[in-house]
N, C-alpha and C positions, 0 to 999 in steps of 0.2 A: 501618542506614537513614540515618545521618548523611551518607553519601556520595552519596545519590540525591536528586533534586529532588522532594520529596514533601510539603513544608510551606509555610506562608505562602501559601495560595491567594489569587489576585487575579483578580477577574472583569474581563477585558479588554473583552469585548463580549457583548451578548445579542442574538442574531440573529433569534430568532423563528421559526426553521425548523430541521428536523433537519440537523445538520452531519455530512457523510459523510467528508470528507477534510480534513486539516490538516497542511501540510508547510512546513518552513523551506527557504529556498534554500541553496545550497552555502555561501555566506558567512555565513548567519544574519541577513542584513540585511532579508530579506523573508519574510513568512509568508502563505500562501494558505489560505483556508478555503472549501470548496465545500458548498453547502446544497441541500436538496431543492427549494427554491423557485426554482431555476435561477440563483441569484446566487452568484458567486465573489468573496469579499472578499479584497482584497490589502492587507496592512499593511506599513508601514515599521517594522521592528524594529531599526533601527541604534542606537537608544538606548532607555532605559527608558520614555520617553513614546511609546507606540505612536500612530502616525497611519495613516490609511487612504489608500493611494496611489490606489485606484480600486476600482470594483465592476464586474465583467464579467457581463453577462447571457448565460448559456449558450444556444446555439441548438440546434434539432433534438433537444431533450431527450426522453428516454423514461424515465419514472419518477423518475430522479435523476441527478446527476453521480456516476459510479462511481469516478473517479480524476481527480486534477489534480496538477500540479507546475510550479514555476517552472524555466525553463531554467537549466542550470548555467553558461552562458556569457553570457547576456543576460537580466538580471533584469527587463526590461520585457516579456518574453514568457513565457507559460505555455501548457501544454496542458491540455485537459480532455476526458474521455470520458464516454460514456453507453452505454445498451444499444442501440447502433446500430453499423454497420460503420465509423464515422468517428471520428477523433480531431481535435479542433479546436485550432488555434493562435490565441491572442488576444494583442493588445498592450494592456497596461494603462498608464494615465497615469503619467508620471513625477512625482515630488513637486515638481519645479520648474515644472510647467505651471500656467497660471492657475487651473484648476479643481481643483487638488490641495491637500492640506493646507499651509497657510502660504503658498500661492502667489497668493492673491487674495481677492476678497470673495465668491466663490460657494461658500463652505464650507457643508457640510451639517451634520447632527447630529454631536455629539461621542460618541466611544466612552466607556465607563465608566472607562477609564484616563486620559482627558483628551485623547486624540488626536481629530482632526477627520475626519469622513467626508464624501466627495464624493457627489453624487447619482449613481445608476447610470444607464447609458446604453446604448442599443442600437446606438450609432454606433461602438463599439469595433471596430477592424479585425480580421477573422477570416480564417483559411485552413483549409479542411477537407481532411484527409488520408484517403484511402480505404484502410482496412486490408484486406489480402488482395488488393489489386489485382494482377491478372495471374495469380492462382491460382484454380482451381476450388474450390468449397467444398461438397462433398457433406455431407449430414447437417445441413442448416440447420434452424433451428427451424420449427415448423409454419407460421408466417406468412411464412416466407422471409427473415427478418431475423435476423442474429446481432448480438451486442453485445460490447463491450470491457469486461471486468471489471477489468483491471489493466494499468498501463502504466508504463514506466520510461524515463527519458532515459539515453543514453550520456553519459559525462562531457564529451565535446566537443560535445554538443548536436546531433549530426548524425543520430542514429539513435534510434528508439523501439522498445522491446520490448513487445509486447502479448499478453495472454492473453484468449481469446475464448470465447463461449458455444457455439461450434461445435467445441469440444474441440481448438482449435489454438493454437499460439504463433507469432507473426509478428514478424520483424525488418523494420522499415520505414525506408527511406531518406527523411529529411525533405525534403531539397532537391529530390530527383527525384520525390517522392510516388509511390514504388513499393515494394512489399513484395519484398525480395530473398531472404528465407528464410521458408518456412512449414512448420512441423512439425505433422503430425496427432499431437498430443502425448499425448492421454489418451482415456479412455472416458467422460469427463464434462466439464463446464465447466472451463476453466482459469481458476481464480479469482485466481491470483497468479503473478507472474513477478519475477525479480531477476537482474541480471548477477552473475556469479561474483566479480568483483573490483570491483564498482561501476561497470564500464565505464571504469575509469581509463585515461587515455591513448588514448581511442578504441578500446580493446580490447573488441570485442564478439563474441568467439569462443565463450565458454562462458556458459551461463545456466541458471537453475533454474526449474522450474514446479511448481505445486501445484494439485490438482484435486479435484473432488467424487468422483472414483473412489478417494480415500483415499491416493493415491500422490504422492510427490515425485520428480521426475526431473531429471537433468542432461543438457544438450544441447551439442553442438559444431557451430557453424554451418559449419565447414570440412568436416564429413562429409556425405555424400550423405543426403538426407532418408530414403531407404529403409533406411539403416543403423540407424535408431532411436536411442534415448537412449544416452549413454555411461555413465550411472549411474542406479540406481534405489534409492530409500529407502523401505523398508517398515516399518510400525510403527503408523501411524494406523489407527484403526478407524472413522473417520467422515471426511467431506470436509475438505479443507484450505482454510482461509480466507485464509491469507497466508504468504508466504515472504520471508525477508530474508537477505542475505549479510553476513558479517563484513568483506567487501571484501578478503579475503586470498587469494581463489582456492581456499580449502579448506573453511571452515566456513560453515554455513548453519543457519537455524532455520525451522521451520514451525509455524503455529498451526492447531489442528484443532477440529472440532466434537465430537471426543471429549473436549473440555475439557482438552487438554494442549498445551503448547509443547514441541517436540522439537528438540534441538540435534544436528547431524550433522557428521561429517567426511567430505568427499567421497571421501577415499581408502579409506573403508570401505563404499562403495556396492556394491550388488549389480550384477552384469551384467544386461542385459535378459533374457537367456536364463534365467539362474538364478532371477531374480525371477518370471518367468512360470511356470517349473516349480514353484516353491514354492507360488505361489497356486493352481495347479491341484490340488496335493495338500492344501493347507490354505487354503481360501478365507477372505478377510478377513471377520471376524464383524461385519457391519454391522447396526445396529438399525433397525427401521421406525419412523421418527418424522420430524417436520418441525420443524427447528430455528427456523423463523420464528415459531412460536407455541406450541411444546411444550417442556416441560422434558426435559432429557436423561434417558433412562430407565435408564441403566446405572450401576453402581457401579464403582469402580476395580478391584475384584477380577474383574469380569466383562468388562473391556476389555483384558485381557492378550493380546497377539498375539506369539507366540513368534518371529516373524521379525524382531523389532526389533533394530536395530543402532545406535540413537541413543546419543550420548555421554551425554545427560541427558534426562530427561523431567520437565517442570516443571508443577506443578498449583497451583490456588488461585484461578483466575479462572473466569469464565463466558463461554462462546462460544455465543451464541444470537441470534436475531432478525436478524442482519446479519453481513457478512463482516468480523469484528473483526480488527484488525491487531496484529502484534507485531514488535519490532525488537531488534537489538543496540544497546547504548549506544555513543556515538561513540568511535572509536579514539583520536582526537586528545586527549581529556581523560580517558578511563577505560580505554583499551586494550581496549575491547569487553568489559569484565568483567561487565556486567550485561545482562539481558534485561528489556524492559518491554513491556506489552501493555495495550490497552483491555479492557473487560469489560462483559458484559451487566448486571451488578449495579451499574453506575455507578462502577466503580473504575478506577484505573490501578495495575497490579501490577508490582512490581519483584522480580527474582530475582538472586541473586549466583551466578555460574557457578562460583566457587571452592568453594562449599558446596552448591549446588543448592537453597538455601533461599529461600522467599519472605521478603524482608526489609522490604518496605513495601507499603502498600495505601492509596490515597486513597479518597474518597467523593464521590458526585455522581450525575448521571443517566447513562444508558447512554453509554459512550465507545466509538465505533467506531475512532477514530484519535487518535494522540498523537505528539508529536515532541519529541525531546531536542535542544536547541540544539547546533550542531556545535562550539562553542568555549566556551560558558558553562554553569555548573551550573544550568540552567533547562530546564523542560519545559512544553509547552503541550498541553492536552487540549481536544478539541472533542467536544461531546456532543449527544445527540438532543433535548435541550431548548433547543438553540441557544447554550448557554454556551461561550464561549472563555475558558479559565482558565489562568493562568500559575502555575506552581509553582516554588519555589526550594529 
């Protein structure tokens, strides 16, 4: 555990609302936290004394902000999504502007780490992108509105990959505000999406999806939509809450409501035809429960699904109440050796992929999201009690 950032917790901020998302920018100099009270807090993390660059008030919010991230090419821009068909782009104040930390006399309250917070404002410039624009969407929710559960930037900031509640995955051109690819991807909500190689170099050809239908799939945007997925990963026995790529075009992980993280090699995926035939013969054994307020009813022995081809199955965390996220550790500093995840019991859990063992576990309130700094041995967790905590 000495190689993972799991000690010396430092409360950076107490936000007073459930925190749903927390992500570093590509450089590690910006950290964004999205809360249920519609505020997105953007921090300057270029040094150890955190300061707040600005607070964006989310618009057209439905229940909560489901995802947000800072642009990989312009750290003054972020996207956020909600349970609506729109992804919003917002510009946050730069730290050199008069109303930003250290920029003038209009400073607001201070964060617990000593940084200064500016007042939030509804005057932040916004742009709304209509996801699915140009495509029909059969199978909408009963009220006629679908939502975006997960969204990822391409590395050049020109494209967004979205997973939606109408069982679709959409590739959206940001500049033209048009959806260029839409796959009817699953038989349930698409809770999670990820580019196969992180979208590096603007490469947006292959991506992964995870769904409430318990299945993870790989897609190629160069293939006709009617061709279906180019790979299927069977093994989860409950819905998938998150997927992440190791950014090498081969390895991915999925977090599931069956209380497991599964690590996959895309070269060992099922074909769509073989996966469908297997599931017809041996249906996935799903339990009847609601993870939002019920405890998982099964034991490890009762969740074995013989179709599994996962490289590793990791256990020790709790996936309930919300779409808890799991990730590979940064390749730049760890070679992607570790997997880490939030947990419904208030922990951040760390597994060593060389041994498959749970090597560390923190304590706190329910952690939906957490982020390992891209270049430093540091992790930040965001919890449902509003705590933003830094671990070293």
